[in-house]
C-alpha positions in Angstrom: 2.4 -28.8 9.8 2.6 -28.5 13.5 -0.3 -29.7 15.7 -2.8 -27.1 16.4 -0.9 -24.2 14.9 -1.5 -24.5 11.2 1.1 -24.8 8.4 4.5 -23.1 9.0 5.4 -20.6 6.2 8.8 -19.5 5.3 10.1 -16.0 6.4 9.6 -13.3 3.9 8.0 -10.0 2.9 4.2 -9.4 2.4 3.1 -6.3 0.4 -0.3 -5.1 0.6 -1.5 -2.7 -2.2 -4.6 -0.7 -1.0 -6.7 1.9 -2.8 -6.9 5.4 -1.6 -9.8 4.6 0.8 -7.1 2.9 3.2 -5.7 6.5 3.6 -9.1 7.3 5.5 -7.9 4.9 8.2 -5.1 5.8 10.4 -2.1 4.4 8.7 -1.2 2.4 11.8 -4.4 0.7 11.7 -4.2 0.0 8.0 -0.6 -1.6 8.3 -0.9 -5.5 8.6 0.1 -6.5 12.0 3.8 -7.5 12.5 5.0 -11.2 12.7 8.0 -12.9 13.7 8.6 -14.5 10.3 7.0 -12.0 8.0 7.9 -8.4 7.2 4.6 -6.7 6.2 4.6 -3.6 4.0 1.6 -1.2 2.8 1.4 0.7 -0.4 -1.7 3.2 -0.7 -2.6 4.2 -4.0 -3.8 7.8 -4.3 -4.6 10.1 -7.2 -2.8 13.1 -9.1 -3.6 16.7 -8.9 -2.5 18.4 -12.1 -2.8 21.8 -13.8 -5.4 20.2 -16.0 -7.4 18.8 -13.2 -7.2 15.4 -11.2 -6.7 11.8 -12.4 -6.0 8.5 -11.1 -2.6 7.0 -11.1 -1.6 5.2 -14.4 -0.5 1.8 -14.4 3.3 2.4 -15.2 3.1 5.0 -12.2 1.7 2.4 -9.7 4.2 -0.4 -10.9 7.2 1.9 -10.6 6.3 3.1 -7.2 5.5 -0.6 -6.0 8.8 -1.7 -7.4 10.7 1.1 -5.7 8.9 0.1 -2.3 10.0 -3.5 -2.8 13.7 -2.5 -3.4 13.7 -0.2 -0.6 12.0 -2.3 2.0 9.9 0.7 3.3 6.9 -0.4 5.4 4.6 2.4 4.2 4.4 4.0 0.9 1.9 6.4 -0.2 1.6 6.7 -4.2 0.4 10.1 -5.3 -2.1 12.3 -3.3 -4.6 10.8 -0.8 -5.9 14.1 0.6 -8.1 16.0 0.5 -10.4 13.3 -0.1 -13.0 15.4 -1.8 -10.5 16.3 -4.6 -10.3 12.6 -5.7 -11.3 12.0 -9.3 -14.6 10.4 -10.2 -14.8 6.8 -10.9 
């Protein structure tokens, strides 16, 4: 630990997974700030609009998209649909 600056962490990637409400913010505000040692990424989880109606994402859909994001290194990924906000499924 360096005096007055806290512990030093190794360089790497940090992935933040957020719910659909994160889409209400401007994506620039939702992205974690950049750091010299940490590459930050944001995955926003939305919902699906289907012929049968609307639904939240299933676990396997979320997992597959998060893994694809990690492999691609994209800074921002939106999984599913996040707008219109009024069309989101009930909780």
